[in-house]
C-alpha positions as CSV (number, residue, x, y, z in Angstrom):
1,X,-25.1,2.3,15.7
2,X,-24.6,0.1,12.5
3,X,-21.3,-1.1,11.1
4,X,-21.0,1.4,8.1
5,X,-22.1,4.6,10.9
6,X,-19.3,3.6,13.3
7,X,-16.5,3.1,10.3
8,X,-17.9,6.3,8.9
9,X,-18.3,7.9,12.6
10,X,-17.5,11.6,13.4
11,X,-15.5,10.3,16.6
12,X,-13.2,8.0,13.8
13,X,-12.5,11.2,11.5
14,X,-11.6,12.9,14.6
15,X,-9.2,10.3,15.7
16,X,-7.7,9.8,12.2
17,X,-7.1,13.5,11.8
18,X,-5.0,14.0,15.5
19,X,-3.0,10.4,14.4
20,X,-2.0,12.3,11.1
21,X,-1.7,15.4,12.5
22,X,0.8,13.9,15.0
23,X,2.7,12.3,12.0
24,X,2.7,15.8,9.3
25,X,4.3,17.0,12.6
26,X,6.8,14.7,12.7
27,X,7.6,15.4,9.0
28,X,7.9,18.8,9.5
29,X,10.7,18.5,12.2
30,X,12.5,15.6,10.8
31,X,12.3,18.3,7.2
32,X,13.9,21.3,9.4
33,X,16.2,18.8,11.0
34,X,17.8,17.3,7.4
35,X,17.8,21.2,6.0
36,X,19.8,22.3,9.0
37,X,22.5,19.9,8.4
38,X,22.5,20.2,4.5
39,X,23.6,23.8,4.7
40,X,26.2,22.7,8.0
41,X,27.4,20.3,5.1
42,X,27.5,23.6,2.9
43,X,24.9,22.2,0.6
44,X,23.5,25.2,-1.5
45,X,19.8,26.2,-1.7
46,X,19.4,25.5,-4.8
47,X,20.2,22.6,-4.4
48,X,18.4,21.4,-1.6
49,X,15.0,23.2,-3.5
50,X,16.0,20.8,-6.2
51,X,16.0,17.7,-4.6
52,X,12.7,19.0,-2.5
53,X,11.1,19.6,-6.1
54,X,12.1,16.3,-7.2
55,X,10.6,14.4,-4.1
56,X,7.4,16.0,-4.4
57,X,7.3,15.0,-7.8
58,X,7.9,11.5,-7.2
59,X,6.0,11.0,-3.9
60,X,2.7,12.6,-6.2
61,X,3.4,9.3,-8.5
62,X,3.0,6.6,-6.4
63,X,0.0,8.5,-4.8
64,X,-1.7,7.6,-7.5
65,X,-2.3,4.0,-7.1
66,X,-2.9,4.9,-3.1
67,X,-6.1,7.0,-4.7
68,X,-7.2,4.3,-6.4
69,X,-6.9,1.8,-3.7
70,X,-8.5,4.2,-0.9
71,X,-11.6,3.8,-3.5
72,X,-11.1,0.2,-3.5
73,X,-11.4,0.1,0.5
74,X,-13.9,2.9,1.3
75,X,-17.4,0.7,0.5
76,X,-15.8,-2.2,2.6
77,X,-14.1,0.0,5.5
78,X,-15.5,3.8,5.4
79,X,-13.6,6.8,4.2
80,X,-11.7,7.8,7.5
81,X,-9.9,4.5,8.2
82,X,-8.4,3.3,4.8
83,X,-6.8,7.3,4.6
84,X,-5.5,6.6,7.8
85,X,-4.1,3.0,6.9
86,X,-3.0,4.3,3.7
87,X,-1.4,7.5,4.8
88,X,0.7,5.8,7.1
89,X,2.3,2.6,6.7
90,X,-0.4,0.1,5.5
91,X,-0.7,-1.2,1.4
92,X,-4.1,-2.5,-0.6
93,X,-3.4,-5.9,-0.9
94,X,-2.2,-6.2,3.3
95,X,-5.3,-3.8,3.8
96,X,-8.1,-6.7,2.3
97,X,-6.1,-9.6,3.2
98,X,-6.1,-8.9,7.1
99,X,-9.8,-7.4,7.3
100,X,-10.9,-10.6,5.4
101,X,-8.9,-13.1,8.3
102,X,-10.3,-10.8,10.9
103,X,-13.6,-10.5,9.8
104,X,-13.6,-14.7,9.3
105,X,-11.9,-14.8,13.1
106,X,-14.9,-13.0,13.9
107,X,-17.1,-15.8,12.4
108,X,-18.4,-13.9,9.4
109,X,-18.7,-15.7,5.9
110,X,-17.1,-12.8,4.2
111,X,-16.8,-9.1,4.4
112,X,-19.9,-8.6,3.0
113,X,-21.5,-11.2,5.4
114,X,-19.9,-8.7,8.0
115,X,-21.2,-5.5,6.6
116,X,-24.3,-6.7,6.6
117,X,-24.9,-8.6,10.3
118,X,-21.8,-7.2,11.9
119,X,-21.5,-4.9,14.7
120,X,-19.5,-1.8,16.0
121,X,-17.8,-3.9,18.5
122,X,-16.6,-6.3,16.0
123,X,-15.8,-3.7,13.9
124,X,-13.7,-2.0,16.4
125,X,-11.7,-5.7,17.0
126,X,-11.3,-6.3,12.8
127,X,-9.5,-2.5,12.8
128,X,-7.3,-3.6,16.0
129,X,-6.6,-6.4,14.1
130,X,-5.4,-4.6,10.9
131,X,-3.1,-2.4,13.4
132,X,-1.8,-4.8,15.7
133,X,-0.4,-7.1,12.7
134,X,1.5,-4.9,10.6
135,X,3.5,-3.1,13.5
136,X,5.6,-6.4,13.6
137,X,7.7,-4.4,10.7
138,X,8.1,-1.7,12.5
139,X,9.5,-3.3,15.7
140,X,11.6,-5.1,13.2
141,X,12.8,-2.3,11.8
142,X,13.6,-0.7,16.0
143,X,15.6,-3.7,16.3
144,X,17.3,-5.1,13.2
145,X,17.3,-2.2,10.5
146,X,20.6,-0.9,11.2
147,X,22.5,-4.6,11.0
148,X,20.4,-5.6,7.6
149,X,20.9,-2.1,5.8
150,X,24.8,-2.9,6.1
151,X,24.5,-6.1,4.9
152,X,22.4,-5.4,2.2
153,X,25.1,-2.2,1.4
154,X,27.9,-4.6,1.6
155,X,26.4,-7.2,-0.5
156,X,24.9,-4.9,-3.3
157,X,28.7,-3.7,-3.6
158,X,29.9,-7.0,-4.8
159,X,28.8,-9.4,-7.6
160,X,26.8,-11.8,-5.6
161,X,24.7,-14.1,-7.6
162,X,22.8,-15.7,-4.6
163,X,21.9,-12.3,-2.9
164,X,20.3,-11.7,-6.6
165,X,18.7,-15.2,-6.4
166,X,17.5,-14.8,-2.6
167,X,15.6,-11.5,-3.5
168,X,14.0,-12.8,-6.7
169,X,12.9,-16.0,-4.1
170,X,11.4,-13.1,-1.5
171,X,9.5,-11.5,-4.4
172,X,8.1,-14.6,-5.9
173,X,7.3,-15.9,-2.3
174,X,5.6,-12.8,-1.4
175,X,3.1,-12.7,-5.1
176,X,3.1,-16.7,-4.0
177,X,0.8,-16.0,-1.1
178,X,-1.0,-12.8,-2.5
179,X,-1.9,-13.9,-5.8
180,X,-3.6,-17.4,-5.9
181,X,-5.6,-16.3,-2.5
182,X,-7.5,-14.0,-5.0
183,X,-7.3,-16.2,-8.0
184,X,-9.3,-19.1,-6.9
185,X,-12.1,-17.0,-5.6
186,X,-14.3,-16.4,-8.9
187,X,-13.9,-16.2,-12.3
188,X,-13.8,-12.6,-11.9
189,X,-11.2,-12.1,-10.2
190,X,-9.0,-14.4,-12.6
191,X,-10.0,-12.7,-15.5
192,X,-9.1,-9.1,-13.7
193,X,-5.9,-11.0,-12.6
194,X,-5.1,-11.5,-16.1
195,X,-6.2,-8.6,-17.7
196,X,-3.5,-6.5,-14.9
197,X,-0.8,-9.1,-15.6
198,X,-1.0,-8.1,-19.4
199,X,-1.4,-4.4,-18.5
200,X,2.0,-4.8,-16.6
201,X,3.8,-6.5,-19.2
202,X,2.7,-4.6,-22.3
203,X,3.7,-1.5,-20.4
204,X,7.0,-2.5,-18.9
205,X,8.1,-3.7,-22.5
206,X,6.6,-0.3,-24.2
207,X,8.8,1.5,-21.5
208,X,11.8,-0.4,-22.0
209,X,11.8,-0.5,-26.0
210,X,11.6,2.8,-26.3
211,X,13.3,4.3,-23.5
212,X,10.1,5.7,-22.0
213,X,11.7,6.3,-18.4
214,X,8.4,8.2,-16.7
215,X,5.9,5.4,-17.8
216,X,8.1,2.9,-15.4
217,X,6.7,4.9,-12.7
218,X,3.0,5.0,-14.0
219,X,3.0,0.8,-14.9
220,X,1.2,0.1,-11.7
221,X,-1.5,2.9,-11.8
222,X,-2.3,1.9,-14.8
223,X,-2.4,-1.6,-14.2
224,X,-4.8,-0.7,-11.4
225,X,-6.8,1.5,-13.2
226,X,-7.4,-1.0,-15.7
227,X,-7.7,-4.3,-13.8
228,X,-10.6,-2.2,-11.9
229,X,-13.0,-1.3,-15.0
230,X,-12.3,-4.8,-16.4
231,X,-13.6,-5.8,-13.3
232,X,-16.6,-3.6,-13.4
233,X,-17.1,-5.2,-17.4
234,X,-16.8,-8.8,-16.3
235,X,-19.0,-8.1,-13.4
236,X,-21.9,-6.9,-15.4
237,X,-20.6,-9.8,-18.0
238,X,-20.5,-12.9,-16.0
239,X,-23.6,-11.7,-13.3
């Protein structure tokens, strides 16, 4: 069995759907608990339905970028695994970075080299690395999320420039890790990043100037789609 056959095997599909079924059951359980609690607090059915409708709408919008991420990962990791990862706790930048690091740790030059010359055993190890690495965040939440959330709420109730500065530094630090790693790979990566940044900046300015609230929710999706199209164009031009 080759790597691609392993990554798209029936067994992996079955395991993924079992995992998603468990998660879906948990969602239904907590939804029922939340609705019962809302009724106990005297919240009417119309208000509950209104919250459900708005939640569905605001869940669909971010899903567009997730679907795009799925399309991006399918040629690299097959269909079932990216579908599972992005349905639970994964994200496109993390999945690509974790897969690339795991592949190189297994002594393959790149993801392309792994797909051509890899083995199912190495693929299993790489999928394990991708899963175990992101569990740190969940363990942290179990231990420290309540205290951290309380601290953030207290800090947000006050005008604290230090906290605003710290959050800005955190975002810049994250971008400093992800962006340079992609930027230095090739001219195509550089141009794609530039196009995506320009699209994000232009659409954000348009949404702010003309007060188009819904556009803010779609900025990331537009940037991803246009960035992917530009990457295809640049690949055909430069290669």
